[in-house]
PAGUKOL-697847 format. One record per residue: x, y, z of N, C-alpha, C in turn. Coordinates in steps of 0.05 Angstrom, whole numbers, padded with zeros to 5 digits, always signed. Each point is the difference from the previous one (the first is absolute). Layout:
BEGIN
XYZXYZXYZ/...
***
This chain:
BEGIN
-00111-00482+00268-00002+00020-00021+00016+00025+00008/-00004+00010+00024+00014+00024+00009+00030-00004-00001/+00010-00023+00009+00029-00005-00001+00010+00000-00028/-00016-00010-00019+00009+00000-00028+00001+00028-00011/-00020+00016+00006-00001+00028-00009+00024+00016+00011/+00005-00004+00026+00022+00015+00013+00027-00009-00009/+00002-00024-00010+00026-00011-00008+00008+00004-00028/-00018+00010-00017+00005+00002-00029+00020+00022-00008/-00004+00024+00010+00017+00022-00008+00011+00014+00025/+00026-00003+00004+00012+00012+00024-00002+00030+00001/+00000+00013-00023+00000+00030-00001-00028+00012+00004/-00021-00016-00001-00026+00012+00002-00015-00009+00025/+00015-00007+00021-00013-00011+00024-00018+00020+00013/+00006+00026+00000-00018+00020+00013-00028+00000-00013/-00001+00000-00026-00025+00000-00014-00015-00026+00005/+00015-00022+00000-00013-00026+00005-00011-00003+00028/+00015+00011+00020-00011+00000+00027-00025+00016+00002/+00000+00023-00014-00025+00016-00001-00023-00015-00012/+00005-00013-00022-00021-00016-00013-00010-00022+00018/+00018-00015+00013-00008-00022+00017-00017+00011+00023/+00009+00021+00013-00014+00011+00024-00027+00013-00008/-00001+00014-00022-00024+00015-00006-00019-00014-00019/+00008-00021-00013-00017-00015-00018-00006-00027+00011/+00020-00017+00002-00004-00028+00008-00009-00003+00029/+00010+00018+00018-00007-00003+00028-00020+00021+00010/-00012+00014-00019-00019+00021+00007-00024-00011+00016/-00009+00015+00019-00023-00009+00016-00026+00010-00011/+00001+00018-00019-00024+00011-00013+00002-00005-00030/-00022+00005-00014+00000-00004-00029+00022+00018-00013/+00016-00012-00017+00022+00015-00013-00010+00023-00017/-00019-00006-00017-00010+00020-00019-00028+00010+00008/-00002+00024+00007-00026+00012+00005-00007+00018-00024/-00008-00013-00021-00004+00012-00026-00017+00025+00001/-00021+00000+00016-00019+00022+00001+00013+00027+00009/+00023-00002+00013+00013+00024+00010+00018+00013-00021/+00005-00013-00022+00017+00011-00021-00018+00011-00021/-00002+00027-00001-00018+00013-00019+00014+00018-00020/+00026+00003+00004+00015+00017-00019+00005-00014-00026/+00004+00015-00022+00007-00013-00025+00025-00017+00004/-00001-00025-00010+00022-00019+00004+00007-00013-00026/+00026+00002-00007+00010-00013-00024+00015-00025+00009/-00008-00023-00011+00012-00025+00007+00015-00010-00025/+00026-00003+00003+00017-00009-00022+00009-00028+00005/+00000-00017-00021+00008-00028+00004+00010-00012-00026/+00018-00019+00003+00009-00017-00022-00012-00027+00004/-00014-00010-00019-00013-00026+00002+00020-00023+00004/+00025+00005-00007+00021-00020+00003+00015+00002+00027/-00009+00017+00018+00012+00003+00026+00000-00027+00015/+00023-00010+00007+00002-00026+00013-00004+00002+00030/+00000+00025+00012-00002+00003+00028-00029+00007+00009/-00013+00016-00016-00027+00009+00007-00019-00007-00023/-00018-00019+00003-00018-00007-00022-00018+00023-00008/-00006+00002-00026-00016+00022-00010-00028+00000+00013/-00009-00023+00010-00026-00001+00013-00001+00019+00024/+00022+00005+00013+00001+00019+00022-00007+00028-00010/+00012+00008-00022-00006+00026-00012-00029+00002-00010/-00010-00022-00011-00027+00000-00010-00020+00002+00023/+00006-00014+00022-00017+00002+00024-00001+00028+00011/+00023+00013+00002+00002+00027+00010-00016+00019-00018/+00003-00003-00026-00014+00017-00019-00030-00003+00002/-00010-00025+00005-00028-00004+00003-00011+00012+00026/+00016+00000+00021-00010+00009+00026+00004+00029+00006/+00019+00013-00013+00005+00028+00005-00018+00017-00018/-00015+00017+00012-00020+00016-00014+00011+00015-00024/+00023+00011+00004+00011+00019-00020+00026-00010-00012/+00002-00026-00005+00025-00012-00010-00001-00006-00030/+00024+00002-00011+00004-00008-00028+00024-00018-00001/-00003-00023-00012+00021-00020-00003+00011+00002-00028/+00027+00002-00002+00014+00000-00026+00021-00022+00002/+00001-00018-00020+00020-00020-00001+00019+00006-00022/+00025-00007+00004+00022+00005-00019+00018-00024-00001/+00014-00003-00022+00021-00020-00001+00026+00013+00009/+00007-00005+00025+00023+00012+00012+00021-00021+00006/+00012+00001+00023+00020-00020+00007-00011-00016+00024/-00024-00009-00002-00012-00014+00022-00006+00019+00023/+00013-00005+00023-00005+00016+00024+00015+00026+00000/+00019+00004-00019+00016+00024-00002-00013+00018-00021/-00018+00017+00009-00017+00016-00017+00015+00020-00018/+00023+00009+00008+00013+00021-00015+00017-00010-00022/+00000-00027-00005+00015-00012-00022-00018-00015-00019/+00010-00007-00022-00016-00017-00019-00010+00016-00024/-00012-00013-00019-00008+00012-00025-00020+00023+00002/-00018-00002+00020-00020+00021+00003+00007+00020+00022/+00025+00001+00009+00007+00017+00022-00006+00030-00006/+00007+00008-00024-00005+00029-00007-00030+00006+00000/-00016-00018-00012-00029+00004+00000-00012+00000+00028/+00011-00017+00017-00009-00001+00028+00006+00026+00014/+00024+00010-00005+00009+00026+00013-00018+00023-00010/-00006+00000-00026-00017+00021-00011-00029-00002+00012/-00009-00024+00005-00026-00004+00013+00000+00011+00028/+00022-00005+00014+00002+00011+00028+00000+00031+00000/+00014+00012-00018+00001+00029-00002-00027+00011-00007/-00014-00012-00019-00027+00010-00007-00019-00003+00023/+00002-00022+00015-00017-00004+00023+00004+00022+00021/+00025+00005+00006+00007+00020+00021-00009+00028-00009/+00002+00006-00025-00009+00026-00011-00030+00003+00001/-00014-00022-00002-00029+00001+00002-00013+00002-00027/-00027+00002+00001-00016-00001-00025+00006+00023-00019/
***
């Protein structure tokens, strides 16, 4: 699996090495949900072919102060697609606060 991940995109090897070392080969639990207490906005496209939406749903359930918003974007490329403007406006509103 690691060889496949590292061989897919030549330009993104640094990020992929980071993922392999810190996620797949981690010696401790990857997500310590209880330590994340800040407001968290989770953005996802249900059609993302790289990261299933269940990952975003799991994070939203476990993070105390999380809000999940799904949009029809360009799959894994959040800044493109039909809902890109709405997604961007949601990000701006979140950063500005209540």
